[in-house]
N, C-alpha and C positions, 0 to 999 in steps of 0.2 A: 623961150621956151627947155622946160628942162629933160636934160636928157642925161639916162642912164646908159654907157656900149660896153655890153658883156664881151670878154675874152677867154680866150683859152679850151675852150670845147673839143671834142674831134676824140677818134676813135681809138681804142686803147685795149690791151688784156688781159681779159679778169688781172688780178693783181697788180695794176701797173699805178700808176700815179695819173693824178692831171692838175695844176694849177690854175685855174678861179684866176677872171680879175674883171670888177666892175670899176669905171670910172666917170665920175659923174663932172655934169658940168655948172653942179651950185657945191658953194660950201658943205661941206659933211658932219660937218661939228655936230649938231642941234639937229641930226637926226638917227635916227636906228636905225641901222640897214641890216639887211638880211638876202638871206639865199633858199630859193621856193625851186622846189621842181615840181612834173607831173610827167611823168608818162603817156603815153595812146591807152582814151579808153578813162584814163584817172582823172583824178581833181590833183588841184593843183594843193603842196604841201611845203611846210617851212621843212626845210633843212639842216638854221642852224640861223641863226642875228647875233649880234653882237650890238650891246648900247653906245651910246660917247663914251664912258667911265669908260666902257672895255670890258665890262661882263658883258660873259655867253651864253649864247642856251645853242642845244643842238638835240636833236631826232634822237631817238632812244640808237634808230637804225646805225644811225651812223658816229655815233658816240665812241671816241678810240679810233676811230679812221679819219675822221673829218678835220680842220682847222680851220676856222675862221677871222683874217684880223683885219685890222684897216689901217690906214695912212692916211689922218687926216689934213696933211701939210699939201699933200697931191690928190684929195678929196676920192679915194682911194680903196677900196676894199675888195678880198680878196678870201677865197675857199683852196684852202689844200687839200686835196683828195688822195689818198691814198689805201691802197688795198682791196681798191675796186671792186665792183663785183657786178655778174651780169643785172641784178635785180637794180641797181643804179642809172640804168641807162634810161634815160630822162632831158628833155628840158630844162634848164637849169636860167630863171630867172633872178635877177637883182632888182632887189624894192630897196630903196626909202622910206620911211616914215616920221618925218616931225617928233619928237618926243611933249612938247606940246597940244601941238593943233592936227593930230591924227587924219584930219580931213586933207591936205598936205602930204600922198603918196602915192610915188612915182614906179613905175618899173622901166626897166631893162626890154631891151628885143628878144633875148632873151639865146642860151647856147647850145649845141646840142652835145650832149657825152652818152658816147654809146661805147660799152664795154662788152666787148665779144673778142671771141677768141677763133 
């Protein structure tokens, strides 16, 4: 059974930083990895994604503040979040989607990020 385990969430003040990690139980070299977030009462939206080639994509609301990276040797993807705002508060989910067989898509259990003073 494929597992994605997120860590690094928590409570942080506005303007602060957090680093999320997502460790996969599979080799991620053929997967596009992404971070999504879901605030209460809202849909789950893409925050950032990174292809096996290293090409990245960001939601406009986090461009310049968040950085996604991956370490295929550790099967881990990271999300560095800086200049956090209260509106970033959400449950953050990690996703792995195979680049050829899109039905091979896996989700982590989510980690809570709360930005509040």
